[in-house]
N, C-alpha and C positions, 0 to 999 in steps of 0.2 A: 545792395547791403540791406534790403527790406525783407529778404527771405529768412524764415525761422523754421526750425524742426521742434515740432511738440511731441510727447510721447503719451501713448495711452497704455495704462498697466494691463498686463495679462494675469490673471490669477489662476494658480494651481487649485482646482476644484477640490481635491481631496484634502490638502492641508490649509487651504484659505489663506495662501501666502502669494505675494507678488513674485513670480519667477521671470519675468520678462516684460519687454514693451515693444509696442509698435510705433515706428517713426512716421509722423504724419506732417507733411509740408503746409505751412502757413504763410500767406502774403497779405499784408494789410497796408497798402500804400495810402498815404495820409490824404490825397486828393480824392479818394472814392471809398474807403472802408475795405473790409476783407472781401478777398476773391477766392471762390470755392477752389479746392486743390484740384478737381478734375478739369476745370477751366484752364488753370495754369498749366497743367499737363498737355491738354490739347493744343494749347497755343504754342508750347514748346515743340510739340511733335511736328506741328503743320509748319513751323519756321526752321525747322532743322535745329533746334537747341536742346531737345531731349537729352542728348548724350552729355552735354555739358551740365545740364540741371541734375541728371542722376550722379554724375561724378561729385557734384558740389554735395548733394543730399547724402551720398554714401560715404564720402570722406568725413563729413561733419559727424554722422553717426558712429562710424567705426572710431574716430577719434574720442568721441563721448564714452563709448563702451570701454575702451582702453583705460581712459581716467577714472572710470566709475571702479573698474577692477582694482587699479592701484589703491583706491581709497576704500577698499573692502566691500564694494557694492557689486555683486557679480550677478548681473542680469544678463539674459539673452535680449538682443534687438533684432527686429523685423523691419526689412527694407523692402518696398514696393518697387517692382520693375515694370516698365511699359512694353508694349509689344515690340517698339522699336529696338528697346536694349536687348532682347533675345535673339536678334540677329547681328549684333555687334560683337564681331570677333575679337576686338580689342578690350572688351569688358573683363574678361577673366585676368588679364594682365594687369589692368588698372586696379581691380580689386586686390590682387596680390600685392601690388606696390603699396597700397594704403594699410594692408594689414601688417606689412613688414615695417612700414614708416612709424606706425603708432604702436606696435607691439600688441595688437589685438590678438583675440583667441577666435579663429574661425569657426570652430565648432558652436560658438555663442552667437554666431551671426546667422539669420534666416533671411533668405530672398523669397519674397512673395510674388508669384506669377498668377495670371488669371487664365482661365481655360481657353479664351480666344487668342492667347498670345502666340501660339505656335500653328495656327491654322494656315497661315500664307506660306511658311516655309518650315514644315516640321522637321526636316532632317537637319536644316542647318541650326535650327532652335535646340534640338536635340544634342547636337555636337556641342554648343555652347553651355548647355545644361551640365553635360558631363564634365567640361572642363572646370566649372564652377564647383561641382561635386568633389572633383579631384583636389581642389584646394582645400577641402575640408568644410566648406560651408553647408549650411542645411538649406533645403529647399521645400517650399510649402506652395500649395494651390489655394489662392484666395478665392472668395465666393463659389466655393464648390457646390456644384448641383445645379448651376443656372446656365450652364453650356450643354450643348448636345455630345461632347466628347469626354465625359467625366470618367467613365470607365476606362477608356482609353488611355486617359492620364496615368492613371493608376497603374496601369500594366505597363506601360512603355517608358514612363519617365522616371529617374532616380529620385523618388520624393521621400520626405521625411514626415510630412505633415499634411493634413486637410483642414481649411478653414470652412465652416459651415456658413452660407451666406446670411446675413442678418436678417433678411425677409422671411426666411423660414423660422428662425429663432423668435423673432419678435411676434409671430402670430401662432406659435406652437401651441400655446395655452388654450386658444379658441378654435383651432382648428386640428381635427383628427389627421388630416392629409399631411399638414406642416410637420406634427408631431412625429408621423410615421417616417417622413423624410429625414428628419434630424436623428432619430434612433438608427435609421438604415445607414446613414452616413458614419455614425460612430462605430456601429458593428463592421462596416466595410473597412474603414480605417485600421480598426484592431485587427482584422483578419489578415491585413497587409503588414501588420507591424509598424503601423504609421500612428502618431499621435494626432489628436483631433481638437481644435479650437473652435469654440461657438462665439460668434460675433453677435452684437446687438442685444446683449443682456440688460434688459432694462428694468427689471423688478427682482424681489427676493423669491417669489414663485417659480418664475423661470430657472434661476440659478438652482433651486432645489430640484426641480425636474431634471435639469441636466446632471445633476449629482446622481440621482436614482438611475439615469441612463448610463453612467459611467463615463461621461465626457471628461477629457483630460483638463483642460484649460476653458477659461471663458474671458471675455472683455466686453465692455459696455458701459452706458452710462451709470447703471446701478452700482458698478463697481468704481469707476472714476472715469470722468471725461478725459480728454488729452490734456 
C-alpha cells in the first residue's frame, strides 16, 4: 500500500488548456525514501511481477478517469506499458474488464509504448496492439526518435500519437540538430494524421517554439510537475 499514481498535465498548445494527464508511478517506502519509477519497473520485470503491477496501475488510472468524468472533468489519461506487457495476450481482456467495471470511456485512455517494446516478438506485439485498438483505446509511441525502428512503427502499428523524447525538446533551443528533429517528428506525425506531444518542456521559450512548429500538445516542468 505504498504505491501511488501521480499525474502530469498535458497542455493543448493552441488553446493553452489542460486536456490530459500522464500517469506516473511513485513509491516512497519510509525506510529509504523515493525509489525511481524505472527501478521499480525493472525490479517488477525481473521478478515476474510486472503484470500485476501494470494491472494495479491501469485499474487505478481507469477508476480515476471515470470518477473525474462523472464530476465534470473530462481529461484523457495516458498509461505506460512495459516491453513485457506487449506480449501478454491477457492484457486486452483485463483492460476491457476494467473499462466495463468503472464505466470509463476507452477513447479517452491512451496506452504509451516504447520503440523497443516490440523488437523481440513483433508479430505477437502487433496482435496485442490490434486487440487493444479494437477496444477503442488510443495508442502512443513514447520517446519517439530514440530507437532505430521509428519509421517502421509509424508504418506498421495502429497508432494515434507520437511523443517526442524530452532529450530533443530540452536541447532544441541550443541545437539546430535537435530543433530539426523536433520539427521533422511534428511534420511526420501530421502527415500520417497522428497527434504529437512534446515532453520535457522546461521554459516559456521552448513552448513558444513548439507553438510556431505546430506541435499539438506539451508537457514538462514549465507547465507542471506530476
